C-alpha positions in Angstrom: 45.4 120.6 93.8 47.5 123.7 93.5 50.8 122.1 93.8 50.2 120.0 90.8 49.3 123.1 88.6 52.3 125.8 89.5 55.6 125.4 89.0 58.0 124.9 91.9 59.5 128.7 91.5 56.2 130.0 91.7 55.2 127.7 94.6 58.3 129.4 96.7 56.8 133.3 95.6 53.4 132.3 96.6 54.8 130.9 100.1 56.7 134.1 100.2 53.5 136.2 99.7 51.9 133.8 102.4 54.6 134.7 104.8 54.1 138.5 104.0 50.6 138.2 104.8 50.9 136.7 108.2 53.7 139.3 109.1 51.6 142.0 108.0 49.1 140.7 110.3 51.6 140.7 113.1 52.3 144.4 112.1 48.9 145.5 112.3 48.2 143.9 116.0 51.6 145.3 117.2 51.0 149.0 115.5 47.4 148.7 117.3 48.8 147.9 120.8 51.5 150.6 120.9 48.8 153.3 119.7 46.3 152.1 122.7 49.4 152.0 124.9 50.7 155.4 124.3 47.5 157.1 124.2 45.5 155.5 126.8 48.4 154.1 128.9 51.2 156.7 128.9 48.7 159.6 127.9 50.5 160.8 125.0 48.0 163.0 123.0 48.4 161.6 119.5 46.4 162.3 116.2 44.0 158.9 116.7 41.8 159.6 113.8 45.3 159.6 111.1 46.5 156.8 113.0 43.7 154.3 112.7 43.0 155.7 109.0 46.6 154.3 108.3 46.0 151.0 110.3 42.8 150.9 108.1 44.5 151.1 105.0 47.1 148.4 105.9 44.2 146.1 106.8 42.5 146.8 103.3 45.8 145.9 101.6 46.1 142.7 103.6 42.3 141.8 102.5 43.6 142.2 99.0 46.8 140.1 99.7 44.3 137.3 101.5 42.0 137.5 98.4 45.0 137.0 96.1 46.2 134.1 98.0 42.8 132.5 97.0 43.5 132.7 93.7 45.8 130.3 91.2 46.9 133.2 89.3 51.1 133.4 89.3 52.6 135.9 91.6 55.7 137.6 90.4 58.5 139.0 92.3 57.4 142.6 91.3 54.1 142.1 93.1 55.9 140.9 96.1 58.1 144.2 96.0 55.2 146.5 95.4 53.5 145.0 98.8 56.4 145.2 100.7 56.9 149.1 99.4 53.2 149.6 100.3 54.2 148.6 103.6 57.3 150.8 104.2 54.8 153.8 103.2 52.6 152.9 105.3 55.2 152.8 108.3 56.5 156.0 107.1 53.0 157.5 107.6 53.0 156.2 111.1 55.9 157.4 112.2 55.5 160.7 110.4 52.2 161.5 112.8 54.4 159.9 115.7 57.6 162.3 116.0 59.3 161.3 112.6 63.2 160.2 113.1 63.0 160.8 117.0 60.4 158.0 117.5 62.3 155.4 119.2 60.7 152.7 116.7 62.3 154.3 114.1 64.3 150.9 113.6 61.2 149.0 112.2 62.2 150.5 108.5 64.9 147.5 108.9 62.1 144.9 108.8 61.0 145.4 105.0 64.7 145.4 104.2 65.4 142.2 106.1 62.2 140.6 104.2 63.4 141.8 100.7 67.0 140.5 101.0 65.1 137.2 102.1 62.6 136.6 99.6 63.6 138.7 96.5 67.0 139.0 94.3 69.7 141.4 94.7 68.5 144.3 92.8 65.4 144.7 94.6 66.9 144.6 98.2 69.2 147.6 96.7 66.0 149.3 95.6 64.7 148.9 99.2 67.6 150.3 100.8 67.2 153.4 98.4 63.3 153.9 99.4 63.8 152.8 103.4 67.0 155.4 103.3 65.0 158.2 101.4 61.8 158.0 103.8 64.3 157.8 106.8 65.5 161.0 105.5 62.3 162.8 104.6 61.2 162.2 108.3 64.1 163.7 110.0 63.2 167.1 108.5 59.2 166.5 108.1 57.1 165.0 110.8 54.5 166.1 113.4 56.4 166.4 116.7 55.5 164.3 119.8 53.5 166.2 122.4 55.0 167.0 125.6 54.1 164.9 128.3 54.0 167.3 131.5 54.6 166.2 134.7 51.8 167.0 137.4 53.0 170.1 139.0 51.5 173.2 139.6 51.5 175.9 136.8 55.4 177.2 136.0 53.6 180.5 135.8 52.4 180.5 139.7 56.0 179.0 140.9 59.2 180.3 141.2 62.4 179.5 139.0 63.7 176.9 141.0 60.6 174.8 141.0 60.9 175.3 137.1 64.1 174.4 136.8 63.1 171.4 138.8 60.2 170.5 136.4 62.4 170.8 133.3 64.6 168.1 135.1 61.8 165.9 135.8 60.2 166.1 132.1 63.6 165.5 130.8 64.0 162.5 132.4 60.7 161.2 131.9 61.5 161.6 128.1 64.8 159.7 128.6 63.0 156.8 130.1 60.1 156.9 127.3 63.2 156.6 124.9 64.9 153.9 126.9 61.8 152.0 127.0 61.3 152.7 123.3 64.8 151.3 122.4 64.2 148.3 124.9 61.4 147.4 123.1 62.8 147.7 119.5 65.8 145.6 120.5 63.7 142.9 122.1 61.4 142.8 119.2 64.1 142.9 116.4 66.1 140.3 118.2 63.3 137.9 118.3 62.5 138.7 114.7 65.6 138.1 113.2 66.2 134.9 115.5 62.6 133.7 113.9 63.5 134.5 110.2 67.3 132.9 111.0 65.7 129.7 112.7 63.3 129.3 109.7 66.1 130.0 106.8 68.2 127.5 108.6 65.3 125.0 108.5 64.4 125.7 104.5 68.1 125.3 104.1 68.3 122.3 105.8 65.4 120.6 103.9 66.8 122.1 100.7 70.2 120.3 101.3 68.1 116.8 102.4 66.3 117.1 99.1 69.2 117.7 96.9 71.1 114.7 98.9 68.1 112.3 98.0 67.8 113.4 94.3 71.7 112.9 93.9 70.8 109.5 95.5 68.0 108.8 93.2 70.3 109.6 90.4 73.0 107.4 91.2 70.8 104.8 91.6 68.9 105.3 88.5 72.5 105.5 86.6 73.3 102.3 88.1 69.8 100.5 87.1 70.6 102.0 83.5 74.0 100.4 83.4 72.2 97.3 85.0 69.6 97.4 82.1 72.2 97.9 79.4 74.1 94.8 80.6 70.8 92.9 80.9 69.8 93.9 77.4 73.1 92.6 75.9 73.0 89.5 78.2 69.6 89.0 77.0 70.5 89.2 73.1 73.3 86.7 73.6 71.1 84.3 75.5 68.3 84.2 72.5 70.0 81.6 70.8 71.6 79.2 73.1 67.9 79.0 74.6 66.5 78.3 71.2 69.3 75.6 70.5 68.2 73.9 73.6 64.4 74.2 72.8 65.0 72.2 69.3 67.6 69.5 71.3 64.7 69.1 73.4 62.1 68.8 71.1 64.3 66.1 68.8 64.8 64.3 72.1 61.1 63.9 72.8 60.6 62.4 69.3 63.6 60.0 69.6 63.0 58.9 72.9 59.2 57.4 73.1 57.7 58.5 76.6 56.3 54.9 76.8 59.6 53.3 77.1 61.6 56.5 78.7 59.1 57.7 81.4 61.9 59.1 83.7 63.5 60.9 80.7 60.6 62.5 79.7 59.8 63.8 83.2 63.2 65.3 83.3 62.7 66.9 79.7 59.4 68.3 81.1 61.1 70.0 84.0 63.9 71.5 81.2 61.0 72.9 79.0 59.7 74.5 82.1 63.0 76.2 82.9 63.3 77.2 79.4 60.2 78.6 79.3 61.1 80.7 82.7 64.3 82.1 81.2 62.3 82.9 77.7 59.6 84.9 79.7 62.5 86.6 81.7 64.3 87.3 78.2 60.8 89.0 77.3 61.0 91.2 80.4 64.7 92.5 79.6 63.7 93.3 76.0 61.1 95.6 76.6 63.3 98.3 75.7 63.7 96.8 72.6 59.9 97.1 71.9 58.9 93.5 72.1 56.7 94.7 75.1 56.5 97.2 77.6 58.0 96.2 81.2 56.0 98.9 82.6 52.5 98.0 81.1 49.8 97.2 83.4 46.1 97.3 83.9 44.1 98.2 87.1 43.2 95.6 88.9 41.4 94.9 92.3 44.1 94.5 95.5 42.5 91.0 95.7 43.0 90.0 92.2 46.3 91.3 92.1 47.5 89.5 95.3 46.4 86.5 93.9 47.9 86.8 90.4 51.3 87.6 92.5 50.8 84.3 94.6 49.7 82.2 91.9 52.8 83.4 89.8 55.2 82.6 92.8 53.9 79.2 93.9 54.0 78.0 90.2 57.7 78.0 90.8 57.8 77.5 94.6 55.5 74.5 95.0 57.2 73.2 98.1 57.5 76.5 100.1 54.8 77.3 102.8 53.0 80.7 103.1 51.0 82.2 105.5 48.7 84.8 104.2 47.1 87.2 106.3 44.6 90.0 105.0 43.0 92.6 107.4 39.3 92.0 107.3 38.5 95.7 107.6 40.7 96.2 104.2 38.4 93.6 102.1 35.6 96.1 102.5 37.7 99.0 101.2 37.2 98.9 96.8 40.4 99.6 95.9 42.5 99.3 92.6 46.4 99.1 91.6 48.2 99.0 88.5 49.5 95.6 87.6 52.7 96.9 86.8 55.1 93.7 85.4 58.2 95.0 87.4 56.3 95.3 90.4 55.2 91.8 90.0 58.5 90.7 89.4 59.7 92.6 92.7 57.4 91.2 95.1 58.1 87.7 93.7 62.1 88.3 94.0 61.6 89.1 97.9 59.2 86.3 98.4 61.7 83.9 96.7 64.4 85.5 99.2 62.3 84.9 102.4 61.5 81.3 101.0 65.3 80.4 100.7 66.2 81.2 104.2 62.8 80.1 105.7 62.5 76.3 107.1 59.9 74.5 105.1 58.2 73.6 108.3 57.5 77.3 109.5 56.9 78.9 106.2 57.0 82.8 105.8 54.1 85.2 106.7 52.6 87.4 104.3 50.5 90.4 105.7 48.1 92.6 103.4 46.6 95.6 104.6 45.2 98.4 102.3 42.9 101.6 102.6 41.5 103.6 99.8 45.2 105.3 99.3 47.9 102.8 100.2 48.4 99.4 100.1 50.9 98.0 103.1 52.6 94.7 102.3 55.0 92.9 104.9 57.1 90.0 104.3 58.5 88.3 107.2 60.6 85.2 107.0 62.3 83.3 109.8 65.7 82.9 108.5 68.9 84.3 109.9 68.0 88.0 109.0 69.9 90.6 107.0 73.3 90.9 107.6 74.5 93.6 110.4 76.7 95.1 107.5 74.1 95.6 104.6 71.0 96.2 106.7 71.4 100.2 106.7 71.5 100.2 102.8 69.8 96.9 101.9 68.7 97.7 98.2 69.8 101.0 97.8 73.1 99.9 96.0 74.1 96.0 94.6 75.7 93.7 96.9 78.9 92.1 95.8 78.4 88.8 98.0 74.8 87.4 97.4 74.8 84.5 99.2 71.1 85.2 100.7 69.9 86.7 97.6 70.6 90.2 98.9 72.3 91.3 95.5 71.6 92.8 92.1 67.7 91.3 92.4 67.0 93.5 95.5 68.7 96.5 94.1 66.5 96.4 91.3 63.4 95.9 93.5 64.3 98.9 95.6 64.7 101.0 92.5 61.1 99.8 91.2 59.3 100.2 94.6 60.7 103.9 94.4 60.1 104.5 90.7 56.3 103.7 91.3 56.0 106.4 94.0 56.3 103.3 96.9 58.6 103.0 100.0 60.2 99.8 101.1 61.9 99.2 104.5 64.1 96.5 105.8 64.2 95.2 109.1 65.6 92.6 111.5 62.9 91.4 114.3 63.9 90.8 117.6 62.9 87.1 117.8 64.9 86.2 114.4 64.1 86.6 111.1 63.9 89.9 108.8 60.9 91.7 107.6 60.4 93.6 104.5 57.4 96.4 104.5 56.5 97.7 101.2 54.1 100.8 100.9 52.4 101.5 97.5 50.2 104.2 96.1 46.5 103.2 94.9 44.3 104.2 92.4 41.8 107.1 93.5 38.3 105.7 93.0 35.9 108.4 91.4 32.4 108.6 91.0 30.9 109.0 87.7 27.3 109.2 86.3 26.1 107.6 83.0 23.2 109.2 81.3 20.6 107.5 83.4 22.2 109.1 86.7 23.4 105.9 87.8 26.4 106.1 90.0 29.3 104.3 88.7 33.0 104.2 89.9 35.9 104.6 87.7 40.0 104.3 88.8 41.7 107.5 88.3 45.6 107.7 88.9 46.8 108.8 92.2 
């Protein structure tokens, strides 16, 4: 896609050129309507051929602009300014043919100036001021006057002075009304256009402020994650030696106390060994930054295989917890893959642990899985008391000091991991009790390739 190739600044300039193309289409349509109304409605004799030639020239420029938008070549600010300058010259030609500065729509020169001030830097705006003012000044002295619109009365040469005076009054009133109509139309059109630009500009500013707020929040969250990572690495370093000592002592106890004589002791020693193994595995994850292993490492896996792997790891520790698994039948038919990121697996298990801690054993937790070719949706529902009302709005966005229900640092790290992988996570309290956590994750795009025999093969590509 174009958005993945071009930098953000060039995308903004390209968007400006697109708006210029749209506005030029509106200008062409408005000018055509004005010519038709003036010639065939108001019966004003205008140089139609020259006017339509100018309109055709503007259409040719706009056709070039449309073709330019179809290419991937970068667009410069000078190119935008050049196109607006061409519009000024075209407007100058039209007004030159229709009365010059006496034309009631002379205000139209404000529109290119407004566009330049909005789209381009200040230097271009001042250059446009010079261009429009110079064009306006030239049109005062050089123009084709509008032809007189005579009232439908007898030939002035065949009537007396009083009737001639009356004819001049009627003609002046007609011109005055025409000029008033032109000024009214100009005000309505310019007011609507300015309001449109103000609304669009306000919308753009609000979106930019929202993006800045999101970026600021992400930066703050990443800073906290880095701080927690530093503390975790330090804790991992400090806990390595005690765990090693504990493992040695447990091994010596196994040798000193035979299993056939101390069966109960050996069963407890086995549990201790399992817990020490879990601690070592957690420390190996924390020490990823030290190069022992990459916490982010993963391999492409099908959704079914990945879900089985996550649930097997979770059930290895939570043997007594009940889990109700729901997989959408329509999803099974979709061949999709995901990167089996270790931190993602740890995050899902952390949410399952939190749900299992607050759910009665007889009910169990609900784990719903649904996916299509692009997104994976995981929904974990517990039957506990739900999220505390004071933290439900910012759950996961920052660490919680009071973590009675597993809503502390673990949930904060889970939220950060999901966002880092390009996913979304939402926390909700259910109406009939319990809480729900919905996780949306991007999947790998499956592309079809061909081998040398022409056989179709599917290979995952990162989305």
